[in-house]
PDBQT receptor file of N, H, CA, C and O in Angstrom, charges set to zero:
ATOM      1  N   MET A   1       0.874  -0.834  -0.216  1.00  0.00    +0.000 N 
ATOM      2  CA  MET A   1       0.293   0.261  -0.250  1.00  0.00    +0.000 C 
ATOM      3  C   MET A   1       1.253   1.143  -0.178  1.00  0.00    +0.000 C 
ATOM      4  O   MET A   1       2.387   0.965   0.266  1.00  0.00    +0.000 OA
ATOM      5  N   ALA A   2       0.604   2.504  -0.803  1.00  0.00    +0.000 N 
ATOM      6  H   ALA A   2      -0.317   2.649  -1.164  1.00  0.00    +0.000 HD
ATOM      7  CA  ALA A   2       1.100   3.519  -1.059  1.00  0.00    +0.000 C 
ATOM      8  C   ALA A   2       1.152   4.840   0.631  1.00  0.00    +0.000 C 
ATOM      9  O   ALA A   2       0.246   5.314   1.316  1.00  0.00    +0.000 OA
ATOM     10  N   LEU A   3       2.582   4.973   0.679  1.00  0.00    +0.000 N 
ATOM     11  H   LEU A   3       3.318   4.587   0.122  1.00  0.00    +0.000 HD
ATOM     12  CA  LEU A   3       2.285   5.609   1.774  1.00  0.00    +0.000 C 
ATOM     13  C   LEU A   3       1.466   6.639   2.664  1.00  0.00    +0.000 C 
ATOM     14  O   LEU A   3       1.470   6.953   3.855  1.00  0.00    +0.000 OA
ATOM     15  N   LEU A   4       1.041   6.869   1.976  1.00  0.00    +0.000 N 
ATOM     16  H   LEU A   4       1.038   6.614   1.009  1.00  0.00    +0.000 HD
ATOM     17  CA  LEU A   4      -0.710   7.984   1.893  1.00  0.00    +0.000 C 
ATOM     18  C   LEU A   4      -1.798   7.431   2.277  1.00  0.00    +0.000 C 
ATOM     19  O   LEU A   4      -2.569   8.034   3.023  1.00  0.00    +0.000 OA
ATOM     20  N   GLY A   5      -2.118   5.824   1.702  1.00  0.00    +0.000 N 
ATOM     21  H   GLY A   5      -1.492   5.334   1.096  1.00  0.00    +0.000 HD
ATOM     22  CA  GLY A   5      -2.959   5.100   2.227  1.00  0.00    +0.000 C 
ATOM     23  C   GLY A   5      -2.404   4.273   3.845  1.00  0.00    +0.000 C 
ATOM     24  O   GLY A   5      -3.197   3.566   4.467  1.00  0.00    +0.000 OA
ATOM     25  N   GLN A   6      -1.602   4.407   4.120  1.00  0.00    +0.000 N 
ATOM     26  H   GLN A   6      -0.958   4.981   3.614  1.00  0.00    +0.000 HD
ATOM     27  CA  GLN A   6      -0.891   4.186   5.203  1.00  0.00    +0.000 C 
ATOM     28  C   GLN A   6      -1.533   4.719   6.249  1.00  0.00    +0.000 C 
ATOM     29  O   GLN A   6      -2.308   4.267   7.092  1.00  0.00    +0.000 OA
ATOM     30  N   LEU A   7      -0.863   6.203   5.943  1.00  0.00    +0.000 N 
ATOM     31  H   LEU A   7      -0.233   6.570   5.258  1.00  0.00    +0.000 HD
ATOM     32  CA  LEU A   7      -1.046   7.180   6.929  1.00  0.00    +0.000 C 
ATOM     33  C   LEU A   7      -2.597   7.537   6.994  1.00  0.00    +0.000 C 
ATOM     34  O   LEU A   7      -2.951   8.122   8.018  1.00  0.00    +0.000 OA
ATOM     35  N   PHE A   8      -3.659   7.236   5.946  1.00  0.00    +0.000 N 
ATOM     36  H   PHE A   8      -3.371   6.761   5.114  1.00  0.00    +0.000 HD
ATOM     37  CA  PHE A   8      -4.927   7.446   6.249  1.00  0.00    +0.000 C 
ATOM     38  C   PHE A   8      -5.138   6.542   7.231  1.00  0.00    +0.000 C 
ATOM     39  O   PHE A   8      -5.500   6.957   8.331  1.00  0.00    +0.000 OA
ATOM     40  N   LEU A   9      -4.990   5.453   7.057  1.00  0.00    +0.000 N 
ATOM     41  H   LEU A   9      -4.696   5.116   6.163  1.00  0.00    +0.000 HD
ATOM     42  CA  LEU A   9      -5.077   4.297   7.977  1.00  0.00    +0.000 C 
ATOM     43  C   LEU A   9      -5.183   4.397   9.756  1.00  0.00    +0.000 C 
ATOM     44  O   LEU A   9      -5.973   3.930  10.578  1.00  0.00    +0.000 OA
ATOM     45  N   ASN A  10      -4.258   5.044   9.825  1.00  0.00    +0.000 N 
ATOM     46  H   ASN A  10      -3.617   5.424   9.158  1.00  0.00    +0.000 HD
ATOM     47  CA  ASN A  10      -3.641   5.177  11.314  1.00  0.00    +0.000 C 
ATOM     48  C   ASN A  10      -4.392   6.463  11.770  1.00  0.00    +0.000 C 
ATOM     49  O   ASN A  10      -4.011   7.631  11.683  1.00  0.00    +0.000 OA
ATOM     50  N   LYS A  11      -5.506   5.984  12.257  1.00  0.00    +0.000 N 
ATOM     51  H   LYS A  11      -5.816   5.035  12.327  1.00  0.00    +0.000 HD
ATOM     52  CA  LYS A  11      -6.694   7.098  12.983  1.00  0.00    +0.000 C 
ATOM     53  C   LYS A  11      -6.352   8.055  14.129  1.00  0.00    +0.000 C 
ATOM     54  O   LYS A  11      -7.020   9.008  14.531  1.00  0.00    +0.000 OA
ATOM     55  N   THR A  12      -4.807   7.463  14.707  1.00  0.00    +0.000 N 
ATOM     56  H   THR A  12      -4.264   6.689  14.380  1.00  0.00    +0.000 HD
ATOM     57  CA  THR A  12      -4.487   7.974  16.016  1.00  0.00    +0.000 C 
ATOM     58  C   THR A  12      -3.633   8.727  15.723  1.00  0.00    +0.000 C 
ATOM     59  O   THR A  12      -2.944   9.015  16.700  1.00  0.00    +0.000 OA
ATOM     60  N   LEU A  13      -3.251   9.334  14.560  1.00  0.00    +0.000 N 
ATOM     61  H   LEU A  13      -3.811   9.100  13.765  1.00  0.00    +0.000 HD
ATOM     62  CA  LEU A  13      -1.906   9.797  13.930  1.00  0.00    +0.000 C 
ATOM     63  C   LEU A  13      -2.546  11.085  13.892  1.00  0.00    +0.000 C 
ATOM     64  O   LEU A  13      -3.681  11.156  13.421  1.00  0.00    +0.000 OA
ATOM     65  N   THR A  14      -1.679  12.616  14.542  1.00  0.00    +0.000 N 
ATOM     66  H   THR A  14      -0.757  12.558  14.925  1.00  0.00    +0.000 HD
ATOM     67  CA  THR A  14      -2.141  13.776  14.677  1.00  0.00    +0.000 C 
ATOM     68  C   THR A  14      -1.925  14.244  13.127  1.00  0.00    +0.000 C 
ATOM     69  O   THR A  14      -1.721  13.528  12.147  1.00  0.00    +0.000 OA
ATOM     70  N   TRP A  15      -2.024  15.561  13.198  1.00  0.00    +0.000 N 
ATOM     71  H   TRP A  15      -2.190  16.143  13.994  1.00  0.00    +0.000 HD
ATOM     72  CA  TRP A  15      -1.771  16.572  11.956  1.00  0.00    +0.000 C 
ATOM     73  C   TRP A  15      -0.357  16.738  11.803  1.00  0.00    +0.000 C 
ATOM     74  O   TRP A  15       0.157  16.593  10.695  1.00  0.00    +0.000 OA
ATOM     75  N   PRO A  16       0.274  17.012  12.752  1.00  0.00    +0.000 N 
ATOM     76  CA  PRO A  16       2.244  17.043  13.099  1.00  0.00    +0.000 C 
ATOM     77  C   PRO A  16       2.447  16.010  12.789  1.00  0.00    +0.000 C 
ATOM     78  O   PRO A  16       3.437  16.058  12.058  1.00  0.00    +0.000 OA
ATOM     79  N   GLU A  17       2.092  14.973  12.894  1.00  0.00    +0.000 N 
ATOM     80  H   GLU A  17       1.288  14.934  13.487  1.00  0.00    +0.000 HD
ATOM     81  CA  GLU A  17       2.600  13.477  12.542  1.00  0.00    +0.000 C 
ATOM     82  C   GLU A  17       2.410  13.254  11.580  1.00  0.00    +0.000 C 
ATOM     83  O   GLU A  17       3.191  12.412  11.138  1.00  0.00    +0.000 OA
ATOM     84  N   PHE A  18       1.499  13.687  10.723  1.00  0.00    +0.000 N 
ATOM     85  H   PHE A  18       0.864  14.371  11.082  1.00  0.00    +0.000 HD
ATOM     86  CA  PHE A  18       1.118  13.370   9.296  1.00  0.00    +0.000 C 
ATOM     87  C   PHE A  18       1.980  14.054   8.282  1.00  0.00    +0.000 C 
ATOM     88  O   PHE A  18       2.585  13.569   7.326  1.00  0.00    +0.000 OA
ATOM     89  N   GLN A  19       1.867  15.821   8.886  1.00  0.00    +0.000 N 
ATOM     90  H   GLN A  19       1.375  16.214   9.662  1.00  0.00    +0.000 HD
ATOM     91  CA  GLN A  19       2.824  16.355   8.059  1.00  0.00    +0.000 C 
ATOM     92  C   GLN A  19       4.192  15.561   7.860  1.00  0.00    +0.000 C 
ATOM     93  O   GLN A  19       4.573  15.039   6.812  1.00  0.00    +0.000 OA
ATOM     94  N   GLU A  20       4.905  15.582   9.190  1.00  0.00    +0.000 N 
ATOM     95  H   GLU A  20       4.595  16.006  10.041  1.00  0.00    +0.000 HD
ATOM     96  CA  GLU A  20       6.495  15.042   8.989  1.00  0.00    +0.000 C 
ATOM     97  C   GLU A  20       6.283  13.935   8.786  1.00  0.00    +0.000 C 
ATOM     98  O   GLU A  20       7.433  13.543   8.588  1.00  0.00    +0.000 OA
ATOM     99  N   SER A  21       5.337  12.630   8.617  1.00  0.00    +0.000 N 
ATOM    100  H   SER A  21       4.403  12.948   8.778  1.00  0.00    +0.000 HD
ATOM    101  CA  SER A  21       5.305  11.501   7.605  1.00  0.00    +0.000 C 
ATOM    102  C   SER A  21       5.453  11.816   6.358  1.00  0.00    +0.000 C 
ATOM    103  O   SER A  21       6.455  11.301   5.861  1.00  0.00    +0.000 OA
ATOM    104  N   VAL A  22       4.723  12.587   5.529  1.00  0.00    +0.000 N 
ATOM    105  H   VAL A  22       3.910  13.005   5.932  1.00  0.00    +0.000 HD
ATOM    106  CA  VAL A  22       4.511  12.846   3.957  1.00  0.00    +0.000 C 
ATOM    107  C   VAL A  22       5.788  13.452   3.568  1.00  0.00    +0.000 C 
ATOM    108  O   VAL A  22       6.451  13.176   2.568  1.00  0.00    +0.000 OA
ATOM    109  N   ILE A  23       6.056  14.332   4.505  1.00  0.00    +0.000 N 
ATOM    110  H   ILE A  23       5.517  14.555   5.317  1.00  0.00    +0.000 HD
ATOM    111  CA  ILE A  23       7.812  15.300   3.602  1.00  0.00    +0.000 C 
ATOM    112  C   ILE A  23       8.986  14.297   4.198  1.00  0.00    +0.000 C 
ATOM    113  O   ILE A  23       9.899  14.347   3.375  1.00  0.00    +0.000 OA
ATOM    114  N   GLU A  24       9.343  13.426   5.255  1.00  0.00    +0.000 N 
ATOM    115  H   GLU A  24       8.601  13.386   5.924  1.00  0.00    +0.000 HD
ATOM    116  CA  GLU A  24       9.705  12.332   5.385  1.00  0.00    +0.000 C 
ATOM    117  C   GLU A  24       9.710  11.459   3.917  1.00  0.00    +0.000 C 
ATOM    118  O   GLU A  24      10.664  11.214   3.178  1.00  0.00    +0.000 OA
ATOM    119  N   GLY A  25       8.132  11.049   3.773  1.00  0.00    +0.000 N 
ATOM    120  H   GLY A  25       7.358  11.248   4.373  1.00  0.00    +0.000 HD
ATOM    121  CA  GLY A  25       7.952  10.240   2.929  1.00  0.00    +0.000 C 
ATOM    122  C   GLY A  25       8.422  10.731   1.478  1.00  0.00    +0.000 C 
ATOM    123  O   GLY A  25       8.134   9.850   0.668  1.00  0.00    +0.000 OA
ATOM    124  N   HIS A  26       9.103  11.926   0.803  1.00  0.00    +0.000 N 
ATOM    125  H   HIS A  26       9.337  12.642   1.461  1.00  0.00    +0.000 HD
ATOM    126  CA  HIS A  26       9.350  12.296   0.036  1.00  0.00    +0.000 C 
ATOM    127  C   HIS A  26      10.479  12.659  -0.264  1.00  0.00    +0.000 C 
ATOM    128  O   HIS A  26      10.894  13.088  -1.340  1.00  0.00    +0.000 OA
ATOM    129  N   GLN A  27      11.266  12.406   1.183  1.00  0.00    +0.000 N 
ATOM    130  H   GLN A  27      10.929  12.057   2.057  1.00  0.00    +0.000 HD
ATOM    131  CA  GLN A  27      12.640  13.814   0.623  1.00  0.00    +0.000 C 
ATOM    132  C   GLN A  27      13.739  12.889  -0.086  1.00  0.00    +0.000 C 
ATOM    133  O   GLN A  27      14.880  13.278  -0.338  1.00  0.00    +0.000 OA
ATOM    134  N   ASN A  28      13.208  11.520  -0.395  1.00  0.00    +0.000 N 
ATOM    135  H   ASN A  28      12.282  11.203  -0.190  1.00  0.00    +0.000 HD
ATOM    136  CA  ASN A  28      14.315  10.566  -1.478  1.00  0.00    +0.000 C 
ATOM    137  C   ASN A  28      13.598  10.794  -2.439  1.00  0.00    +0.000 C 
ATOM    138  O   ASN A  28      14.385  10.222  -3.192  1.00  0.00    +0.000 OA
ATOM    139  N   ARG A  29      12.675  11.168  -3.225  1.00  0.00    +0.000 N 
ATOM    140  H   ARG A  29      12.036  11.634  -2.613  1.00  0.00    +0.000 HD
ATOM    141  CA  ARG A  29      11.981  11.757  -4.526  1.00  0.00    +0.000 C 
ATOM    142  C   ARG A  29      12.442  12.542  -5.446  1.00  0.00    +0.000 C 
ATOM    143  O   ARG A  29      13.459  13.134  -5.085  1.00  0.00    +0.000 OA
ATOM    144  N   GLN A  30      12.029  12.818  -6.677  1.00  0.00    +0.000 N 
ATOM    145  H   GLN A  30      11.203  12.337  -6.971  1.00  0.00    +0.000 HD
ATOM    146  CA  GLN A  30      13.272  13.462  -7.346  1.00  0.00    +0.000 C 
ATOM    147  C   GLN A  30      12.887  15.113  -7.225  1.00  0.00    +0.000 C 
ATOM    148  O   GLN A  30      13.741  15.730  -7.861  1.00  0.00    +0.000 OA
ATOM    149  N   GLY A  31      11.915  16.019  -6.639  1.00  0.00    +0.000 N 
ATOM    150  H   GLY A  31      11.221  15.518  -6.122  1.00  0.00    +0.000 HD
ATOM    151  CA  GLY A  31      11.585  16.588  -6.292  1.00  0.00    +0.000 C 
ATOM    152  C   GLY A  31      11.810  16.808  -4.874  1.00  0.00    +0.000 C 
ATOM    153  O   GLY A  31      12.296  15.811  -4.340  1.00  0.00    +0.000 OA
ATOM    154  N   GLN A  32      11.540  18.173  -3.782  1.00  0.00    +0.000 N 
ATOM    155  H   GLN A  32      11.146  18.983  -4.216  1.00  0.00    +0.000 HD
ATOM    156  CA  GLN A  32      10.915  18.515  -2.423  1.00  0.00    +0.000 C 
ATOM    157  C   GLN A  32       9.883  19.359  -2.841  1.00  0.00    +0.000 C 
ATOM    158  O   GLN A  32       9.483  20.090  -3.747  1.00  0.00    +0.000 OA
ATOM    159  N   ILE A  33       9.573  18.747  -1.369  1.00  0.00    +0.000 N 
ATOM    160  H   ILE A  33       9.899  18.153  -0.633  1.00  0.00    +0.000 HD
ATOM    161  CA  ILE A  33       7.814  19.791  -1.004  1.00  0.00    +0.000 C 
ATOM    162  C   ILE A  33       8.567  20.686  -1.165  1.00  0.00    +0.000 C 
ATOM    163  O   ILE A  33       9.781  20.814  -1.009  1.00  0.00    +0.000 OA
ATOM    164  N   ARG A  34       7.504  21.539  -1.604  1.00  0.00    +0.000 N 
ATOM    165  H   ARG A  34       6.517  21.435  -1.731  1.00  0.00    +0.000 HD
ATOM    166  CA  ARG A  34       7.732  23.460  -1.781  1.00  0.00    +0.000 C 
ATOM    167  C   ARG A  34       6.205  24.112  -1.922  1.00  0.00    +0.000 C 
ATOM    168  O   ARG A  34       5.764  23.700  -2.995  1.00  0.00    +0.000 OA
ATOM    169  N   LEU A  35       5.379  24.829  -1.374  1.00  0.00    +0.000 N 
ATOM    170  H   LEU A  35       5.737  25.165  -0.502  1.00  0.00    +0.000 HD
ATOM    171  CA  LEU A  35       4.129  25.509  -1.022  1.00  0.00    +0.000 C 
ATOM    172  C   LEU A  35       4.456  26.264  -2.774  1.00  0.00    +0.000 C 
ATOM    173  O   LEU A  35       5.462  26.886  -3.115  1.00  0.00    +0.000 OA
ATOM    174  N   ARG A  36       3.458  25.992  -3.462  1.00  0.00    +0.000 N 
ATOM    175  H   ARG A  36       2.641  25.486  -3.185  1.00  0.00    +0.000 HD
ATOM    176  CA  ARG A  36       3.626  26.624  -4.851  1.00  0.00    +0.000 C 
ATOM    177  C   ARG A  36       2.935  28.141  -4.339  1.00  0.00    +0.000 C 
ATOM    178  O   ARG A  36       1.912  28.190  -3.657  1.00  0.00    +0.000 OA
ATOM    179  N   LYS A  37       3.605  29.204  -4.748  1.00  0.00    +0.000 N 
ATOM    180  H   LYS A  37       4.436  29.163  -5.302  1.00  0.00    +0.000 HD
ATOM    181  CA  LYS A  37       2.595  30.574  -4.572  1.00  0.00    +0.000 C 
ATOM    182  C   LYS A  37       1.180  30.570  -5.148  1.00  0.00    +0.000 C 
ATOM    183  O   LYS A  37       0.845  29.665  -5.913  1.00  0.00    +0.000 OA
ATOM    184  N   PRO A  38       0.162  31.755  -4.734  1.00  0.00    +0.000 N 
ATOM    185  CA  PRO A  38      -0.880  31.483  -5.003  1.00  0.00    +0.000 C 
ATOM    186  C   PRO A  38      -1.106  32.046  -6.082  1.00  0.00    +0.000 C 
ATOM    187  O   PRO A  38      -2.294  31.987  -6.398  1.00  0.00    +0.000 OA
ATOM    188  N   LYS A  39      -0.364  32.648  -6.887  1.00  0.00    +0.000 N 
ATOM    189  H   LYS A  39       0.601  32.695  -6.630  1.00  0.00    +0.000 HD
ATOM    190  CA  LYS A  39      -0.904  33.042  -8.423  1.00  0.00    +0.000 C 
ATOM    191  C   LYS A  39       0.305  32.273  -8.815  1.00  0.00    +0.000 C 
ATOM    192  O   LYS A  39       0.972  33.160  -9.347  1.00  0.00    +0.000 OA
ATOM    193  N   GLN A  40       1.133  30.994  -8.903  1.00  0.00    +0.000 N 
ATOM    194  H   GLN A  40       0.590  30.274  -8.470  1.00  0.00    +0.000 HD
ATOM    195  CA  GLN A  40       1.871  30.427  -9.654  1.00  0.00    +0.000 C 
ATOM    196  C   GLN A  40       1.011  29.465 -10.401  1.00  0.00    +0.000 C 
ATOM    197  O   GLN A  40       0.302  28.698  -9.750  1.00  0.00    +0.000 OA
ATOM    198  N   SER A  41       1.002  29.428 -11.781  1.00  0.00    +0.000 N 
ATOM    199  H   SER A  41       1.578  30.051 -12.310  1.00  0.00    +0.000 HD
ATOM    200  CA  SER A  41       0.530  28.285 -12.887  1.00  0.00    +0.000 C 
ATOM    201  C   SER A  41       1.175  27.178 -12.765  1.00  0.00    +0.000 C 
ATOM    202  O   SER A  41       2.401  27.066 -12.782  1.00  0.00    +0.000 OA
ATOM    203  N   LEU A  42       0.472  26.409 -12.653  1.00  0.00    +0.000 N 
ATOM    204  H   LEU A  42      -0.524  26.500 -12.640  1.00  0.00    +0.000 HD
ATOM    205  CA  LEU A  42       0.626  24.674 -12.632  1.00  0.00    +0.000 C 
ATOM    206  C   LEU A  42       1.392  24.266 -14.096  1.00  0.00    +0.000 C 
ATOM    207  O   LEU A  42       2.159  23.304 -14.122  1.00  0.00    +0.000 OA
ATOM    208  N   TYR A  43       1.124  25.069 -15.299  1.00  0.00    +0.000 N 
ATOM    209  H   TYR A  43       0.500  25.851 -15.277  1.00  0.00    +0.000 HD
ATOM    210  CA  TYR A  43       1.448  25.331 -16.332  1.00  0.00    +0.000 C 
ATOM    211  C   TYR A  43       2.932  25.413 -16.663  1.00  0.00    +0.000 C 
ATOM    212  O   TYR A  43       3.626  24.614 -17.291  1.00  0.00    +0.000 OA
ATOM    213  N   THR A  44       3.205  26.398 -16.177  1.00  0.00    +0.000 N 
ATOM    214  H   THR A  44       2.641  27.048 -15.667  1.00  0.00    +0.000 HD
ATOM    215  CA  THR A  44       4.748  27.630 -16.591  1.00  0.00    +0.000 C 
ATOM    216  C   THR A  44       5.439  26.970 -15.585  1.00  0.00    +0.000 C 
ATOM    217  O   THR A  44       6.643  26.829 -15.800  1.00  0.00    +0.000 OA
ATOM    218  N   TYR A  45       4.837  26.360 -14.154  1.00  0.00    +0.000 N 
ATOM    219  H   TYR A  45       3.859  26.474 -13.979  1.00  0.00    +0.000 HD
ATOM    220  CA  TYR A  45       6.074  25.731 -13.326  1.00  0.00    +0.000 C 
ATOM    221  C   TYR A  45       5.548  24.196 -12.484  1.00  0.00    +0.000 C 
ATOM    222  O   TYR A  45       5.449  24.013 -11.270  1.00  0.00    +0.000 OA
ATOM    223  N   PRO A  46       5.300  23.330 -13.499  1.00  0.00    +0.000 N 
ATOM    224  CA  PRO A  46       5.024  22.002 -12.974  1.00  0.00    +0.000 C 
ATOM    225  C   PRO A  46       5.365  21.385 -11.965  1.00  0.00    +0.000 C 
ATOM    226  O   PRO A  46       6.296  21.991 -11.435  1.00  0.00    +0.000 OA
ATOM    227  N   ALA A  47       5.088  20.464 -11.406  1.00  0.00    +0.000 N 
ATOM    228  H   ALA A  47       4.332  19.971 -11.837  1.00  0.00    +0.000 HD
ATOM    229  CA  ALA A  47       5.663  19.472 -10.455  1.00  0.00    +0.000 C 
ATOM    230  C   ALA A  47       6.483  18.186 -11.430  1.00  0.00    +0.000 C 
ATOM    231  O   ALA A  47       5.834  17.275 -11.945  1.00  0.00    +0.000 OA
ATOM    232  N   PRO A  48       7.752  18.290 -11.543  1.00  0.00    +0.000 N 
ATOM    233  CA  PRO A  48       8.955  17.313 -12.012  1.00  0.00    +0.000 C 
ATOM    234  C   PRO A  48       7.947  15.920 -12.081  1.00  0.00    +0.000 C 
ATOM    235  O   PRO A  48       7.946  15.262 -13.121  1.00  0.00    +0.000 OA
ATOM    236  N   ASP A  49       7.123  15.520 -10.962  1.00  0.00    +0.000 N 
ATOM    237  H   ASP A  49       7.123  16.054 -10.117  1.00  0.00    +0.000 HD
ATOM    238  CA  ASP A  49       6.666  14.162 -10.735  1.00  0.00    +0.000 C 
ATOM    239  C   ASP A  49       5.554  13.983 -12.116  1.00  0.00    +0.000 C 
ATOM    240  O   ASP A  49       5.295  12.889 -12.618  1.00  0.00    +0.000 OA
ATOM    241  N   CYS A  50       5.096  15.033 -12.489  1.00  0.00    +0.000 N 
ATOM    242  H   CYS A  50       5.306  15.921 -12.081  1.00  0.00    +0.000 HD
ATOM    243  CA  CYS A  50       4.154  15.378 -13.320  1.00  0.00    +0.000 C 
ATOM    244  C   CYS A  50       4.499  15.324 -14.799  1.00  0.00    +0.000 C 
ATOM    245  O   CYS A  50       3.596  14.848 -15.488  1.00  0.00    +0.000 OA
ATOM    246  N   MET A  51       5.631  15.713 -15.468  1.00  0.00    +0.000 N 
ATOM    247  H   MET A  51       6.364  16.100 -14.909  1.00  0.00    +0.000 HD
ATOM    248  CA  MET A  51       6.098  15.715 -16.682  1.00  0.00    +0.000 C 
ATOM    249  C   MET A  51       5.999  14.464 -17.040  1.00  0.00    +0.000 C 
ATOM    250  O   MET A  51       6.145  13.416 -16.411  1.00  0.00    +0.000 OA
ATOM    251  N   CYS A  52       5.548  14.860 -18.882  1.00  0.00    +0.000 N 
ATOM    252  H   CYS A  52       5.429  15.711 -19.393  1.00  0.00    +0.000 HD
ATOM    253  CA  CYS A  52       5.524  13.535 -19.241  1.00  0.00    +0.000 C 
ATOM    254  C   CYS A  52       7.525  12.895 -19.700  1.00  0.00    +0.000 C 
ATOM    255  O   CYS A  52       8.331  13.802 -19.912  1.00  0.00    +0.000 OA
ATOM    256  N   GLN A  53       7.960  11.642 -19.773  1.00  0.00    +0.000 N 
ATOM    257  H   GLN A  53       7.306  10.906 -19.601  1.00  0.00    +0.000 HD
ATOM    258  CA  GLN A  53       9.102  11.597 -20.229  1.00  0.00    +0.000 C 
ATOM    259  C   GLN A  53       8.786  11.277 -21.537  1.00  0.00    +0.000 C 
ATOM    260  O   GLN A  53       8.042  10.312 -21.709  1.00  0.00    +0.000 OA
ATOM    261  N   ALA A  54       9.226  11.927 -22.555  1.00  0.00    +0.000 N 
ATOM    262  H   ALA A  54       9.830  12.711 -22.415  1.00  0.00    +0.000 HD
ATOM    263  CA  ALA A  54       8.623  12.154 -24.111  1.00  0.00    +0.000 C 
ATOM    264  C   ALA A  54      10.195  12.236 -24.791  1.00  0.00    +0.000 C 
ATOM    265  O   ALA A  54      10.336  12.407 -26.002  1.00  0.00    +0.000 OA
TER     266      ALA A  54
């Protein structure tokens, strides 16, 4: 089961614990988690995981 599914099944997890688990789960991925600016376009600044491998 994926990380997010496992976290949602844990009903005793607090929000800060959930946030930390998600960040830890993403540390070794291609890009780091960062907040998008409110008016920043998804099309201009796409997430690396969403890019087509053409």
